[in-house]
All heavy atoms as a GROMACS GRO file, in nm:
protein
  618
    1MET      N    1   0.795   2.879   4.654
    1MET     CA    2   0.889   2.788   4.589
    1MET      C    3   1.007   2.872   4.538
    1MET      O    4   0.988   2.976   4.477
    1MET     CB    5   0.820   2.718   4.471
    1MET     CG    6   0.905   2.612   4.405
    1MET     SD    7   0.825   2.534   4.264
    1MET     CE    8   0.703   2.432   4.341
    2ASN      N    9   1.126   2.825   4.567
    2ASN     CA   10   1.241   2.904   4.525
    2ASN      C   11   1.263   2.889   4.373
    2ASN      O   12   1.213   2.796   4.311
    2ASN     CB   13   1.366   2.869   4.607
    2ASN     CG   14   1.423   2.732   4.575
    2ASN    OD1   15   1.416   2.689   4.461
    2ASN    ND2   16   1.480   2.668   4.674
    3PRO      N   17   1.336   2.984   4.314
    3PRO     CA   18   1.352   2.986   4.168
    3PRO      C   19   1.415   2.856   4.114
    3PRO      O   20   1.380   2.811   4.004
    3PRO     CB   21   1.445   3.105   4.143
    3PRO     CG   22   1.435   3.189   4.264
    3PRO     CD   23   1.397   3.100   4.377
    4TYR      N   24   1.505   2.798   4.190
    4TYR     CA   25   1.569   2.674   4.143
    4TYR      C   26   1.466   2.562   4.130
    4TYR      O   27   1.459   2.494   4.026
    4TYR     CB   28   1.681   2.633   4.239
    4TYR     CG   29   1.741   2.499   4.204
    4TYR    CD1   30   1.830   2.486   4.096
    4TYR    CD2   31   1.708   2.385   4.276
    4TYR    CE1   32   1.883   2.364   4.063
    4TYR    CE2   33   1.762   2.262   4.242
    4TYR     CZ   34   1.849   2.251   4.136
    4TYR     OH   35   1.902   2.130   4.101
    5LYS      N   36   1.384   2.545   4.235
    5LYS     CA   37   1.283   2.439   4.230
    5LYS      C   38   1.180   2.467   4.120
    5LYS      O   39   1.131   2.375   4.056
    5LYS     CB   40   1.214   2.426   4.366
    5LYS     CG   41   1.300   2.361   4.470
    5LYS     CD   42   1.222   2.337   4.596
    5LYS     CE   43   1.310   2.266   4.698
    5LYS     NZ   44   1.238   2.244   4.824
    6ARG      N   45   1.149   2.594   4.102
    6ARG     CA   46   1.055   2.631   3.996
    6ARG      C   47   1.112   2.593   3.860
    6ARG      O   48   1.041   2.540   3.774
    6ARG     CB   49   1.026   2.781   4.003
    6ARG     CG   50   0.887   2.813   3.957
    6ARG     CD   51   0.848   2.957   3.976
    6ARG     NE   52   0.901   3.014   4.100
    6ARG     CZ   53   0.931   3.142   4.118
    6ARG    NH1   54   0.912   3.226   4.021
    6ARG    NH2   55   0.978   3.184   4.232
    7MET      N   56   1.239   2.621   3.840
    7MET     CA   57   1.305   2.588   3.713
    7MET      C   58   1.309   2.437   3.693
    7MET      O   59   1.281   2.387   3.583
    7MET     CB   60   1.445   2.646   3.709
    7MET     CG   61   1.517   2.616   3.579
    7MET     SD   62   1.428   2.675   3.436
    7MET     CE   63   1.515   2.824   3.405
    8VAL      N   64   1.341   2.362   3.798
    8VAL     CA   65   1.344   2.215   3.789
    8VAL      C   66   1.205   2.163   3.755
    8VAL      O   67   1.189   2.077   3.668
    8VAL     CB   68   1.397   2.153   3.921
    8VAL    CG1   69   1.375   2.003   3.922
    8VAL    CG2   70   1.545   2.186   3.939
    9SER      N   71   1.104   2.217   3.820
    9SER     CA   72   0.967   2.176   3.793
    9SER      C   73   0.929   2.204   3.648
    9SER      O   74   0.869   2.120   3.580
    9SER     CB   75   0.871   2.248   3.887
    9SER     OG   76   0.738   2.216   3.857
   10PHE      N   77   0.964   2.324   3.601
   10PHE     CA   78   0.936   2.360   3.463
   10PHE      C   79   1.006   2.264   3.366
   10PHE      O   80   0.947   2.217   3.268
   10PHE     CB   81   0.980   2.504   3.435
   10PHE     CG   82   0.972   2.540   3.291
   10PHE    CD1   83   0.850   2.574   3.233
   10PHE    CD2   84   1.086   2.540   3.210
   10PHE    CE1   85   0.841   2.606   3.098
   10PHE    CE2   86   1.078   2.572   3.076
   10PHE     CZ   87   0.955   2.605   3.020
   11LEU      N   88   1.133   2.234   3.393
   11LEU     CA   89   1.208   2.144   3.305
   11LEU      C   90   1.150   2.003   3.305
   11LEU      O   91   1.145   1.937   3.201
   11LEU     CB   92   1.356   2.141   3.346
   11LEU     CG   93   1.433   2.270   3.318
   11LEU    CD1   94   1.574   2.261   3.377
   11LEU    CD2   95   1.438   2.300   3.171
   12GLU      N   96   1.104   1.958   3.420
   12GLU     CA   97   1.042   1.825   3.426
   12GLU      C   98   0.913   1.823   3.345
   12GLU      O   99   0.886   1.729   3.270
   12GLU     CB  100   1.015   1.786   3.571
   12GLU     CG  101   1.141   1.748   3.646
   12GLU     CD  102   1.116   1.723   3.794
   12GLU    OE1  103   1.006   1.757   3.844
   12GLU    OE2  104   1.208   1.671   3.859
   13GLN      N  105   0.833   1.929   3.358
   13GLN     CA  106   0.710   1.937   3.279
   13GLN      C  107   0.742   1.945   3.130
   13GLN      O  108   0.675   1.883   3.047
   13GLN     CB  109   0.628   2.058   3.322
   13GLN     CG  110   0.566   2.045   3.458
   13GLN     CD  111   0.500   2.175   3.502
   13GLN    OE1  112   0.502   2.274   3.430
   13GLN    NE2  113   0.441   2.174   3.622
   14ASP      N  114   0.845   2.022   3.098
   14ASP     CA  115   0.886   2.035   2.958
   14ASP      C  116   0.932   1.900   2.904
   14ASP      O  117   0.900   1.865   2.791
   14ASP     CB  118   0.999   2.138   2.947
   14ASP     CG  119   1.021   2.182   2.804
   14ASP    OD1  120   0.922   2.208   2.733
   14ASP    OD2  121   1.139   2.188   2.762
   15ARG      N  122   1.005   1.825   2.984
   15ARG     CA  123   1.051   1.693   2.942
   15ARG      C  124   0.931   1.601   2.916
   15ARG      O  125   0.928   1.526   2.819
   15ARG     CB  126   1.144   1.634   3.048
   15ARG     CG  127   1.198   1.498   3.008
   15ARG     CD  128   1.300   1.445   3.103
   15ARG     NE  129   1.260   1.463   3.242
   15ARG     CZ  130   1.342   1.463   3.343
   15ARG    NH1  131   1.471   1.446   3.325
   15ARG    NH2  132   1.299   1.479   3.466
   16GLU      N  133   0.830   1.610   3.002
   16GLU     CA  134   0.709   1.529   2.983
   16GLU      C  135   0.636   1.568   2.855
   16GLU      O  136   0.589   1.483   2.781
   16GLU     CB  137   0.616   1.544   3.104
   16GLU     CG  138   0.668   1.478   3.230
   16GLU     CD  139   0.585   1.511   3.352
   16GLU    OE1  140   0.478   1.574   3.338
   16GLU    OE2  141   0.629   1.474   3.462
   17ARG      N  142   0.629   1.699   2.830
   17ARG     CA  143   0.564   1.745   2.707
   17ARG      C  144   0.642   1.697   2.584
   17ARG      O  145   0.584   1.656   2.485
   17ARG     CB  146   0.554   1.899   2.706
   17ARG     CG  147   0.440   1.952   2.788
   17ARG     CD  148   0.417   2.100   2.759
   17ARG     NE  149   0.532   2.184   2.792
   17ARG     CZ  150   0.550   2.244   2.909
   17ARG    NH1  151   0.462   2.228   3.005
   17ARG    NH2  152   0.656   2.318   2.930
   18MET      N  153   0.773   1.704   2.593
   18MET     CA  154   0.857   1.658   2.481
   18MET      C  155   0.838   1.508   2.457
   18MET      O  156   0.826   1.464   2.343
   18MET     CB  157   1.004   1.689   2.506
   18MET     CG  158   1.038   1.835   2.497
   18MET     SD  159   1.012   1.901   2.332
   18MET     CE  160   1.145   1.823   2.245
   19ALA      N  161   0.834   1.431   2.564
   19ALA     CA  162   0.814   1.287   2.550
   19ALA      C  163   0.678   1.259   2.486
   19ALA      O  164   0.666   1.174   2.398
   19ALA     CB  165   0.824   1.219   2.686
   20SER      N  166   0.577   1.335   2.529
   20SER     CA  167   0.444   1.320   2.472
   20SER      C  168   0.445   1.356   2.324
   20SER      O  169   0.387   1.288   2.240
   20SER     CB  170   0.345   1.407   2.547
   20SER     OG  171   0.218   1.399   2.489
   21THR      N  172   0.514   1.465   2.290
   21THR     CA  173   0.525   1.508   2.150
   21THR      C  174   0.596   1.403   2.068
   21THR      O  175   0.555   1.372   1.955
   21THR     CB  176   0.600   1.643   2.142
   21THR    OG1  177   0.528   1.740   2.218
   21THR    CG2  178   0.612   1.690   1.999
   22GLU      N  179   0.705   1.346   2.122
   22GLU     CA  180   0.777   1.242   2.050
   22GLU      C  181   0.689   1.120   2.026
   22GLU      O  182   0.692   1.060   1.918
   22GLU     CB  183   0.903   1.203   2.126
   22GLU     CG  184   1.011   1.308   2.121
   22GLU     CD  185   1.130   1.275   2.212
   22GLU    OE1  186   1.128   1.170   2.279
   22GLU    OE2  187   1.224   1.356   2.213
   23THR      N  188   0.608   1.085   2.124
   23THR     CA  189   0.516   0.972   2.109
   23THR      C  190   0.415   1.001   1.998
   23THR      O  191   0.390   0.916   1.913
   23THR     CB  192   0.441   0.946   2.241
   23THR    OG1  193   0.536   0.918   2.343
   23THR    CG2  194   0.345   0.831   2.229
   24ILE      N  195   0.361   1.121   1.999
   24ILE     CA  196   0.264   1.159   1.895
   24ILE      C  197   0.330   1.156   1.758
   24ILE      O  198   0.273   1.103   1.661
   24ILE     CB  199   0.205   1.299   1.925
   24ILE    CG1  200   0.115   1.292   2.048
   24ILE    CG2  201   0.128   1.353   1.805
   24ILE    CD1  202   0.074   1.427   2.102
   25MET      N  203   0.451   1.210   1.748
   25MET     CA  204   0.521   1.212   1.620
   25MET      C  205   0.552   1.070   1.572
   25MET      O  206   0.540   1.039   1.454
   25MET     CB  207   0.649   1.295   1.630
   25MET     CG  208   0.621   1.443   1.646
   25MET     SD  209   0.769   1.540   1.676
   25MET     CE  210   0.856   1.522   1.523
   26ALA      N  211   0.589   0.983   1.664
   26ALA     CA  212   0.616   0.843   1.628
   26ALA      C  213   0.490   0.777   1.575
   26ALA      O  214   0.495   0.702   1.477
   26ALA     CB  215   0.671   0.767   1.748
   27ARG      N  216   0.377   0.805   1.640
   27ARG     CA  217   0.250   0.750   1.592
   27ARG      C  218   0.217   0.802   1.453
   27ARG      O  219   0.169   0.728   1.366
   27ARG     CB  220   0.137   0.786   1.689
   27ARG     CG  221   0.139   0.708   1.816
   27ARG     CD  222   0.019   0.742   1.902
   27ARG     NE  223   0.033   0.687   2.035
   27ARG     CZ  224  -0.013   0.744   2.145
   27ARG    NH1  225  -0.075   0.860   2.139
   27ARG    NH2  226   0.004   0.688   2.262
   28GLN      N  227   0.239   0.932   1.430
   28GLN     CA  228   0.212   0.990   1.299
   28GLN      C  229   0.302   0.928   1.193
   28GLN      O  230   0.257   0.899   1.082
   28GLN     CB  231   0.229   1.142   1.304
   28GLN     CG  232   0.121   1.212   1.383
   28GLN     CD  233   0.149   1.360   1.403
   28GLN    OE1  234   0.261   1.406   1.389
   28GLN    NE2  235   0.047   1.434   1.440
   29ASP      N  236   0.431   0.909   1.228
   29ASP     CA  237   0.523   0.846   1.133
   29ASP      C  238   0.479   0.704   1.100
   29ASP      O  239   0.482   0.662   0.985
   29ASP     CB  240   0.666   0.843   1.189
   29ASP     CG  241   0.731   0.981   1.191
   29ASP    OD1  242   0.676   1.073   1.127
   29ASP    OD2  243   0.836   0.995   1.256
   30LYS      N  244   0.437   0.631   1.202
   30LYS     CA  245   0.391   0.494   1.181
   30LYS      C  246   0.265   0.493   1.094
   30LYS      O  247   0.254   0.412   1.002
   30LYS     CB  248   0.362   0.428   1.316
   30LYS     CG  249   0.326   0.282   1.306
   30LYS     CD  250   0.311   0.220   1.444
   30LYS     CE  251   0.279   0.072   1.432
   30LYS     NZ  252   0.263   0.010   1.564
   31LYS      N  253   0.175   0.586   1.123
   31LYS     CA  254   0.051   0.595   1.044
   31LYS      C  255   0.084   0.629   0.899
   31LYS      O  256   0.028   0.569   0.807
   31LYS     CB  257  -0.040   0.702   1.104
   31LYS     CG  258  -0.172   0.718   1.032
   31LYS     CD  259  -0.259   0.824   1.098
   31LYS     CE  260  -0.386   0.845   1.021
   31LYS     NZ  261  -0.467   0.955   1.074
   32LYS      N  262   0.174   0.723   0.878
   32LYS     CA  263   0.213   0.760   0.742
   32LYS      C  264   0.278   0.642   0.671
   32LYS      O  265   0.249   0.615   0.554
   32LYS     CB  266   0.308   0.879   0.744
   32LYS     CG  267   0.345   0.928   0.605
   32LYS     CD  268   0.430   1.051   0.611
   32LYS     CE  269   0.467   1.109   0.477
   32LYS     NZ  270   0.475   1.021   0.365
   33SER      N  271   0.363   0.570   0.742
   33SER     CA  272   0.428   0.454   0.684
   33SER      C  273   0.324   0.349   0.643
   33SER      O  274   0.332   0.292   0.534
   33SER     CB  275   0.527   0.394   0.785
   33SER     OG  276   0.582   0.275   0.735
   34LEU      N  277   0.226   0.327   0.728
   34LEU     CA  278   0.121   0.231   0.696
   34LEU      C  279   0.036   0.279   0.578
   34LEU      O  280   0.000   0.200   0.490
   34LEU     CB  281   0.031   0.206   0.818
   34LEU     CG  282   0.096   0.129   0.932
   34LEU    CD1  283   0.004   0.127   1.054
   34LEU    CD2  284   0.131  -0.013   0.890
   35GLU      N  285   0.009   0.408   0.574
   35GLU     CA  286  -0.068   0.464   0.462
   35GLU      C  287   0.010   0.449   0.332
   35GLU      O  288  -0.047   0.415   0.228
   35GLU     CB  289  -0.101   0.611   0.488
   35GLU     CG  290  -0.207   0.631   0.594
   35GLU     CD  291  -0.226   0.776   0.634
   35GLU    OE1  292  -0.144   0.862   0.593
   35GLU    OE2  293  -0.322   0.804   0.707
   36ASP      N  294   0.141   0.474   0.337
   36ASP     CA  295   0.224   0.458   0.218
   36ASP      C  296   0.224   0.313   0.171
   36ASP      O  297   0.215   0.285   0.051
   36ASP     CB  298   0.368   0.503   0.245
   36ASP     CG  299   0.379   0.654   0.262
   36ASP    OD1  300   0.282   0.726   0.226
   36ASP    OD2  301   0.484   0.701   0.310
   37LYS      N  302   0.232   0.220   0.267
   37LYS     CA  303   0.229   0.078   0.231
   37LYS      C  304   0.095   0.041   0.169
   37LYS      O  305   0.090  -0.036   0.072
   37LYS     CB  306   0.256  -0.009   0.354
   37LYS     CG  307   0.401  -0.008   0.397
   37LYS     CD  308   0.423  -0.094   0.520
   37LYS     CE  309   0.566  -0.084   0.568
   37LYS     NZ  310   0.588  -0.158   0.693
   38MET      N  311  -0.013   0.095   0.224
   38MET     CA  312  -0.145   0.065   0.168
   38MET      C  313  -0.158   0.120   0.027
   38MET      O  314  -0.213   0.053  -0.062
   38MET     CB  315  -0.256   0.126   0.257
   38MET     CG  316  -0.275   0.055   0.388
   38MET     SD  317  -0.326  -0.117   0.367
   38MET     CE  318  -0.489  -0.096   0.300
   39LYS      N  319  -0.107   0.241   0.002
   39LYS     CA  320  -0.111   0.298  -0.133
   39LYS      C  321  -0.033   0.210  -0.229
   39LYS      O  322  -0.077   0.184  -0.341
   39LYS     CB  323  -0.053   0.440  -0.133
   39LYS     CG  324  -0.143   0.543  -0.072
   39LYS     CD  325  -0.076   0.680  -0.072
   39LYS     CE  326  -0.158   0.783   0.001
   39LYS     NZ  327  -0.090   0.912   0.012
   40GLU      N  328   0.084   0.164  -0.184
   40GLU     CA  329   0.167   0.078  -0.268
   40GLU      C  330   0.095  -0.054  -0.297
   40GLU      O  331   0.096  -0.102  -0.411
   40GLU     CB  332   0.300   0.051  -0.196
   40GLU     CG  333   0.399  -0.030  -0.276
   40GLU     CD  334   0.527  -0.056  -0.199
   40GLU    OE1  335   0.567   0.029  -0.118
   40GLU    OE2  336   0.585  -0.164  -0.220
   41MET      N  337   0.030  -0.110  -0.196
   41MET     CA  338  -0.041  -0.236  -0.215
   41MET      C  339  -0.159  -0.217  -0.310
   41MET      O  340  -0.185  -0.302  -0.395
   41MET     CB  341  -0.090  -0.291  -0.081
   41MET     CG  342   0.023  -0.345   0.006
   41MET     SD  343  -0.032  -0.390   0.172
   41MET     CE  344  -0.142  -0.525   0.136
   42ARG      N  345  -0.230  -0.105  -0.297
   42ARG     CA  346  -0.343  -0.078  -0.388
   42ARG      C  347  -0.294  -0.065  -0.531
   42ARG      O  348  -0.357  -0.117  -0.624
   42ARG     CB  349  -0.416   0.049  -0.345
   42ARG     CG  350  -0.503   0.032  -0.225
   42ARG     CD  351  -0.590   0.156  -0.200
   42ARG     NE  352  -0.638   0.156  -0.065
   42ARG     CZ  353  -0.595   0.236   0.032
   42ARG    NH1  354  -0.503   0.327   0.007
   42ARG    NH2  355  -0.643   0.228   0.153
   43ALA      N  356  -0.184   0.006  -0.548
   43ALA     CA  357  -0.128   0.024  -0.683
   43ALA      C  358  -0.086  -0.110  -0.741
   43ALA      O  359  -0.111  -0.139  -0.859
   43ALA     CB  360  -0.010   0.120  -0.678
   44ARG      N  361  -0.021  -0.194  -0.658
   44ARG     CA  362   0.021  -0.326  -0.705
   44ARG      C  363  -0.100  -0.412  -0.740
   44ARG      O  364  -0.100  -0.484  -0.841
   44ARG     CB  365   0.104  -0.395  -0.596
   44ARG     CG  366   0.242  -0.428  -0.645
   44ARG     CD  367   0.317  -0.512  -0.545
   44ARG     NE  368   0.387  -0.426  -0.452
   44ARG     CZ  369   0.418  -0.456  -0.330
   44ARG    NH1  370   0.387  -0.573  -0.280
   44ARG    NH2  371   0.482  -0.372  -0.253
   45THR      N  372  -0.203  -0.406  -0.657
   45THR     CA  373  -0.324  -0.484  -0.682
   45THR      C  374  -0.389  -0.441  -0.813
   45THR      O  375  -0.432  -0.526  -0.893
   45THR     CB  376  -0.423  -0.467  -0.565
   45THR    OG1  377  -0.361  -0.512  -0.446
   45THR    CG2  378  -0.551  -0.544  -0.588
   46LEU      N  379  -0.396  -0.311  -0.835
   46LEU     CA  380  -0.454  -0.260  -0.959
   46LEU      C  381  -0.372  -0.305  -1.079
   46LEU      O  382  -0.427  -0.350  -1.180
   46LEU     CB  383  -0.462  -0.107  -0.955
   46LEU     CG  384  -0.518  -0.039  -1.080
   46LEU    CD1  385  -0.660  -0.087  -1.109
   46LEU    CD2  386  -0.515   0.111  -1.063
   47ALA      N  387  -0.240  -0.294  -1.070
   47ALA     CA  388  -0.152  -0.336  -1.179
   47ALA      C  389  -0.170  -0.485  -1.206
   47ALA      O  390  -0.176  -0.528  -1.323
   47ALA     CB  391  -0.007  -0.304  -1.147
   48ASN      N  392  -0.178  -0.565  -1.100
   48ASN     CA  393  -0.198  -0.709  -1.118
   48ASN      C  394  -0.332  -0.739  -1.184
   48ASN      O  395  -0.341  -0.826  -1.271
   48ASN     CB  396  -0.188  -0.782  -0.983
   48ASN     CG  397  -0.046  -0.792  -0.933
   48ASN    OD1  398   0.049  -0.777  -1.008
   48ASN    ND2  399  -0.031  -0.817  -0.804
   49ALA      N  400  -0.435  -0.669  -1.142
   49ALA     CA  401  -0.568  -0.690  -1.199
   49ALA      C  402  -0.568  -0.656  -1.348
   49ALA      O  403  -0.625  -0.728  -1.430
   49ALA     CB  404  -0.672  -0.606  -1.125
   50GLN      N  405  -0.503  -0.544  -1.383
   50GLN     CA  406  -0.496  -0.506  -1.524
   50GLN      C  407  -0.417  -0.608  -1.605
   50GLN      O  408  -0.455  -0.646  -1.715
   50GLN     CB  409  -0.433  -0.367  -1.537
   50GLN     CG  410  -0.522  -0.257  -1.485
   50GLN     CD  411  -0.451  -0.122  -1.477
   50GLN    OE1  412  -0.330  -0.116  -1.468
   50GLN    NE2  413  -0.529  -0.015  -1.477
   51ASN      N  414  -0.307  -0.655  -1.547
   51ASN     CA  415  -0.225  -0.754  -1.614
   51ASN      C  416  -0.302  -0.885  -1.631
   51ASN      O  417  -0.298  -0.948  -1.739
   51ASN     CB  418  -0.097  -0.778  -1.534
   51ASN     CG  419   0.006  -0.858  -1.609
   51ASN    OD1  420   0.012  -0.853  -1.731
   51ASN    ND2  421   0.085  -0.934  -1.538
   52ASN      N  422  -0.374  -0.926  -1.527
   52ASN     CA  423  -0.455  -1.048  -1.535
   52ASN      C  424  -0.563  -1.035  -1.642
   52ASN      O  425  -0.587  -1.130  -1.717
   52ASN     CB  426  -0.518  -1.080  -1.400
   52ASN     CG  427  -0.418  -1.130  -1.298
   52ASN    OD1  428  -0.308  -1.170  -1.334
   52ASN    ND2  429  -0.454  -1.125  -1.172
   53ALA      N  430  -0.627  -0.920  -1.648
   53ALA     CA  431  -0.732  -0.899  -1.748
   53ALA      C  432  -0.673  -0.908  -1.889
   53ALA      O  433  -0.733  -0.970  -1.979
   53ALA     CB  434  -0.798  -0.763  -1.727
   54GLN      N  435  -0.557  -0.848  -1.908
   54GLN     CA  436  -0.493  -0.853  -2.039
   54GLN      C  437  -0.454  -0.997  -2.075
   54GLN      O  438  -0.478  -1.043  -2.186
   54GLN     CB  439  -0.369  -0.763  -2.038
   54GLN     CG  440  -0.302  -0.751  -2.174
   54GLN     CD  441  -0.185  -0.654  -2.169
   54GLN    OE1  442  -0.152  -0.601  -2.065
   54GLN    NE2  443  -0.124  -0.631  -2.283
   55ASN      N  444  -0.395  -1.068  -1.978
   55ASN     CA  445  -0.357  -1.207  -2.003
   55ASN      C  446  -0.478  -1.294  -2.032
   55ASN      O  447  -0.474  -1.380  -2.121
   55ASN     CB  448  -0.279  -1.264  -1.884
   55ASN     CG  449  -0.140  -1.207  -1.873
   55ASN    OD1  450  -0.086  -1.153  -1.969
   55ASN    ND2  451  -0.081  -1.218  -1.755
   56ASN      N  452  -0.586  -1.272  -1.957
   56ASN     CA  453  -0.709  -1.349  -1.981
   56ASN      C  454  -0.764  -1.323  -2.120
   56ASN      O  455  -0.808  -1.416  -2.188
   56ASN     CB  456  -0.814  -1.317  -1.875
   56ASN     CG  457  -0.781  -1.376  -1.740
   56ASN    OD1  458  -0.698  -1.466  -1.730
   56ASN    ND2  459  -0.844  -1.324  -1.635
   57ALA      N  460  -0.762  -1.198  -2.162
   57ALA     CA  461  -0.813  -1.164  -2.295
   57ALA      C  462  -0.728  -1.232  -2.403
   57ALA      O  463  -0.781  -1.288  -2.500
   57ALA     CB  464  -0.812  -1.012  -2.315
   58GLN      N  465  -0.596  -1.230  -2.386
   58GLN     CA  466  -0.508  -1.296  -2.484
   58GLN      C  467  -0.532  -1.446  -2.486
   58GLN      O  468  -0.541  -1.508  -2.593
   58GLN     CB  469  -0.362  -1.266  -2.451
   58GLN     CG  470  -0.319  -1.124  -2.479
   58GLN     CD  471  -0.177  -1.095  -2.431
   58GLN    OE1  472  -0.120  -1.171  -2.355
   58GLN    NE2  473  -0.123  -0.982  -2.475
   59ASN      N  474  -0.541  -1.506  -2.366
   59ASN     CA  475  -0.564  -1.650  -2.360
   59ASN      C  476  -0.698  -1.689  -2.420
   59ASN      O  477  -0.708  -1.790  -2.491
   59ASN     CB  478  -0.557  -1.698  -2.213
   59ASN     CG  479  -0.416  -1.696  -2.159
   59ASN    OD1  480  -0.319  -1.695  -2.235
   59ASN    ND2  481  -0.404  -1.695  -2.027
   60ASN      N  482  -0.801  -1.610  -2.393
   60ASN     CA  483  -0.933  -1.637  -2.451
   60ASN      C  484  -0.928  -1.628  -2.603
   60ASN      O  485  -0.986  -1.712  -2.673
   60ASN     CB  486  -1.037  -1.542  -2.395
   60ASN     CG  487  -1.072  -1.573  -2.251
   60ASN    OD1  488  -1.047  -1.683  -2.203
   60ASN    ND2  489  -1.130  -1.477  -2.181
   61ALA      N  490  -0.859  -1.527  -2.654
   61ALA     CA  491  -0.849  -1.511  -2.800
   61ALA      C  492  -0.776  -1.631  -2.862
   61ALA      O  493  -0.819  -1.685  -2.965
   61ALA     CB  494  -0.778  -1.381  -2.834
   62GLN      N  495  -0.667  -1.673  -2.797
   62GLN     CA  496  -0.592  -1.789  -2.849
   62GLN      C  497  -0.677  -1.916  -2.842
   62GLN      O  498  -0.679  -1.995  -2.936
   62GLN     CB  499  -0.463  -1.808  -2.770
   62GLN     CG  500  -0.358  -1.702  -2.798
   62GLN     CD  501  -0.237  -1.714  -2.706
   62GLN    OE1  502  -0.240  -1.788  -2.609
   62GLN    NE2  503  -0.132  -1.639  -2.737
   63ASN      N  504  -0.746  -1.935  -2.731
   63ASN     CA  505  -0.830  -2.054  -2.716
   63ASN      C  506  -0.943  -2.055  -2.818
   63ASN      O  507  -0.975  -2.159  -2.876
   63ASN     CB  508  -0.886  -2.064  -2.574
   63ASN     CG  509  -0.780  -2.099  -2.472
   63ASN    OD1  510  -0.675  -2.152  -2.507
   63ASN    ND2  511  -0.807  -2.070  -2.346
   64ASN      N  512  -1.005  -1.939  -2.839
   64ASN     CA  513  -1.112  -1.930  -2.938
   64ASN      C  514  -1.060  -1.961  -3.078
   64ASN      O  515  -1.124  -2.034  -3.155
   64ASN     CB  516  -1.177  -1.793  -2.935
   64ASN     CG  517  -1.262  -1.772  -2.811
   64ASN    OD1  518  -1.302  -1.868  -2.746
   64ASN    ND2  519  -1.290  -1.647  -2.777
   65ALA      N  520  -0.944  -1.906  -3.110
   65ALA     CA  521  -0.886  -1.932  -3.242
   65ALA      C  522  -0.854  -2.080  -3.258
   65ALA      O  523  -0.881  -2.141  -3.362
   65ALA     CB  524  -0.761  -1.848  -3.262
   66GLN      N  525  -0.800  -2.140  -3.154
   66GLN     CA  526  -0.765  -2.282  -3.158
   66GLN      C  527  -0.891  -2.368  -3.170
   66GLN      O  528  -0.896  -2.463  -3.250
   66GLN     CB  529  -0.688  -2.321  -3.033
   66GLN     CG  530  -0.634  -2.462  -3.034
   66GLN     CD  531  -0.549  -2.491  -2.910
   66GLN    OE1  532  -0.529  -2.404  -2.827
   66GLN    NE2  533  -0.501  -2.613  -2.901
   67ASN      N  534  -0.995  -2.332  -3.094
   67ASN     CA  535  -1.121  -2.407  -3.101
   67ASN      C  536  -1.184  -2.394  -3.239
   67ASN      O  537  -1.239  -2.490  -3.292
   67ASN     CB  538  -1.218  -2.359  -2.993
   67ASN     CG  539  -1.177  -2.403  -2.855
   67ASN    OD1  540  -1.099  -2.498  -2.840
   67ASN    ND2  541  -1.226  -2.336  -2.753
   68ASN      N  542  -1.178  -2.274  -3.298
   68ASN     CA  543  -1.233  -2.255  -3.431
   68ASN      C  544  -1.158  -2.338  -3.535
   68ASN      O  545  -1.218  -2.394  -3.626
   68ASN     CB  546  -1.231  -2.107  -3.470
   68ASN     CG  547  -1.336  -2.028  -3.393
   68ASN    OD1  548  -1.431  -2.085  -3.340
   68ASN    ND2  549  -1.316  -1.898  -3.384
   69ASP      N  550  -1.025  -2.343  -3.521
   69ASP     CA  551  -0.945  -2.424  -3.614
   69ASP      C  552  -0.979  -2.572  -3.601
   69ASP      O  553  -0.988  -2.644  -3.699
   69ASP     CB  554  -0.794  -2.405  -3.587
   69ASP     CG  555  -0.744  -2.271  -3.636
   69ASP    OD1  556  -0.816  -2.204  -3.712
   69ASP    OD2  557  -0.633  -2.233  -3.595
   70GLU      N  558  -1.002  -2.619  -3.478
   70GLU     CA  559  -1.034  -2.761  -3.456
   70GLU      C  560  -1.172  -2.796  -3.507
   70GLU      O  561  -1.199  -2.908  -3.546
   70GLU     CB  562  -1.023  -2.792  -3.305
   70GLU     CG  563  -0.882  -2.791  -3.253
   70GLU     CD  564  -0.872  -2.805  -3.103
   70GLU    OE1  565  -0.979  -2.814  -3.037
   70GLU    OE2  566  -0.759  -2.805  -3.050
   71LYS      N  567  -1.263  -2.697  -3.508
   71LYS     CA  568  -1.400  -2.723  -3.553
   71LYS      C  569  -1.413  -2.721  -3.705
   71LYS      O  570  -1.514  -2.766  -3.757
   71LYS     CB  571  -1.496  -2.619  -3.493
   71LYS     CG  572  -1.516  -2.638  -3.343
   71LYS     CD  573  -1.611  -2.534  -3.289
   71LYS     CE  574  -1.623  -2.547  -3.138
   71LYS     NZ  575  -1.708  -2.442  -3.082
   72LYS      N  576  -1.314  -2.667  -3.775
   72LYS     CA  577  -1.322  -2.661  -3.921
   72LYS      C  578  -1.317  -2.803  -3.976
   72LYS      O  579  -1.244  -2.888  -3.926
   72LYS     CB  580  -1.201  -2.582  -3.978
   72LYS     CG  581  -1.215  -2.434  -3.964
   72LYS     CD  582  -1.099  -2.366  -4.035
   72LYS     CE  583  -1.108  -2.216  -4.019
   72LYS     NZ  584  -0.993  -2.149  -4.080
   73PRO      N  585  -1.394  -2.828  -4.080
   73PRO     CA  586  -1.391  -2.962  -4.142
   73PRO      C  587  -1.252  -2.988  -4.201
   73PRO      O  588  -1.184  -2.895  -4.244
   73PRO     CB  589  -1.496  -2.956  -4.251
   73PRO     CG  590  -1.572  -2.830  -4.231
   73PRO     CD  591  -1.491  -2.742  -4.140
   74GLN      N  592  -1.214  -3.115  -4.202
   74GLN     CA  593  -1.086  -3.153  -4.262
   74GLN      C  594  -1.085  -3.117  -4.409
   74GLN      O  595  -1.186  -3.130  -4.477
   74GLN     CB  596  -1.062  -3.304  -4.246
   74GLN     CG  597  -1.047  -3.350  -4.102
   74GLN     CD  598  -0.916  -3.307  -4.039
   74GLN    OE1  599  -0.845  -3.223  -4.091
   74GLN    NE2  600  -0.883  -3.366  -3.926
   75GLY      N  601  -0.976  -3.072  -4.458
   75GLY     CA  602  -0.963  -3.041  -4.602
   75GLY      C  603  -0.995  -2.898  -4.634
   75GLY      O  604  -0.967  -2.853  -4.745
   76SER      N  605  -1.060  -2.823  -4.546
   76SER     CA  606  -1.085  -2.681  -4.576
   76SER      C  607  -0.985  -2.598  -4.498
   76SER      O  608  -0.947  -2.633  -4.388
   76SER     CB  609  -1.228  -2.642  -4.540
   76SER     OG  610  -1.245  -2.646  -4.401
   77ASN      N  611  -0.943  -2.491  -4.557
   77ASN     CA  612  -0.844  -2.406  -4.490
   77ASN      C  613  -0.904  -2.275  -4.459
   77ASN      O  614  -0.935  -2.186  -4.492
   77ASN     CB  615  -0.717  -2.389  -4.576
   77ASN     CG  616  -0.640  -2.521  -4.579
   77ASN    OD1  617  -0.658  -2.604  -4.491
   77ASN    ND2  618  -0.558  -2.537  -4.681
   0.00000   0.00000   0.00000
């Protein structure tokens, strides 16, 4: 094989390797992006759960206080 054809062959193989590398890198970027989104969703879910727990505790306390006030006999404070 003459040097020119050898060089062309090498460049074609190199181009294939580069395309393969770009595909792998794109997959890694996509995977990282999905992992980042999952982390963000987990953090949001945790924050929502904590907020819900706090709101439930406040609502329960208010409801209990209101129920206790309603159960008191008339005329007593």
